[in-house]
N, C-alpha and C positions, 0 to 999 in steps of 0.2 A: 715650232722653228718659229713659226710668227708672233709667240707669245713673247720670244728672244731679242725680234728684230727688233716689238717694236718697246721689251723692255728701252734696249739699248736709242732707242732711236729716243724716248724717252728723256735717257736723260744726256745723251749728247743736246738737244734742245734745251733744258736748268742751260750746258754751263754754256753752252755758249749764247744766253740771254746772261745768265751773268754776267758772263768774257764784257760784250755789250755797252750794257748798263755800268760796269764795270770803264771801260774807259770811255763815257757820254760822261762819265762822275769828273774821271780825274781830268779831262779836256775842262769841263768845265769851269773847277777846278782852276785849274791851273795857268788856261786860261782870262780866270777873274783876276791874276795874281800878275800875268803877261800887262793887265789890261788898269791894272794900280802900277806898274811902276811904269805908263806909257809905249810901249813893247806899241813900236809898229807894225811889227811881225801881226800879234793881238788875234785880229778876224786871221788868217790864212790859218795859225797852227789851232784854232778851233774848229774853225771849219771840217781840218782833216778830221782836229779828232772821231768830232760826229758824222762825220761820212765813214769813218770809219766803225764804231761802232752801229753805227746804221748797220753794214755794209755783214756787221755779226750775227744781228736780231732777224735780217734778211734770214741768213742760212742757220735760223730759226726754224723762224716761220717755212722756208721748202722742211727742212726735216721733214714737220710735224704733217707735213703731207704725208707722209707715207704713215700715221698714225689715228688718220680721222679713217669714218665710217658711215657719212651721209652727203649728197651732195651739197645739201645749206651748209657744214661747214665746210669741205673744200672752196662751195663760194665765198667763204670768209673768212678763208686761209687765202683766196686769189685776192682781196681786194685788199688786202693787208701788206702782199708783198707789193699789187700795185703801186698805190702809197709808202713803200717806203722803198722803191723803185725809181718812184718820180721826187719823192728826197733828198733819198741819194745822186740820180741827175742834179738836182737845180745847186747841190750842194757844190759835187766836181764843175760846175759852171759859173758860180761862183767863184771854188779858189783860184782857177786857171784868167777868171777877173781883176783879181783881186791879184797877182802874179803879176800880169799885164802892169798894174794903172802901177804900182811900183817899183815896177826890173825887176824880181826874184822870179829864179822859174822854180 
């Protein structure tokens, strides 16, 4: 039973990592294209995309706690989760500030 859970978690980790990276790449490319067009919402769009991508990657790290075996690995995963949570928080704060300054909701 434990073997099945580890394999399912391992597959989900890879899928979430892939989705997170794909969202970040897509947001970066479309953000760059919006920037070239001098779109005033470029910063908000890019920050939202980065935040969404980081949330998927954070989900994969949380799932990774299911398959780690040693306390050292748990500490590393916890550190990664904390850093990604801080980045996500800062991005959401930046989005709110950008929306306030540009008058968008």
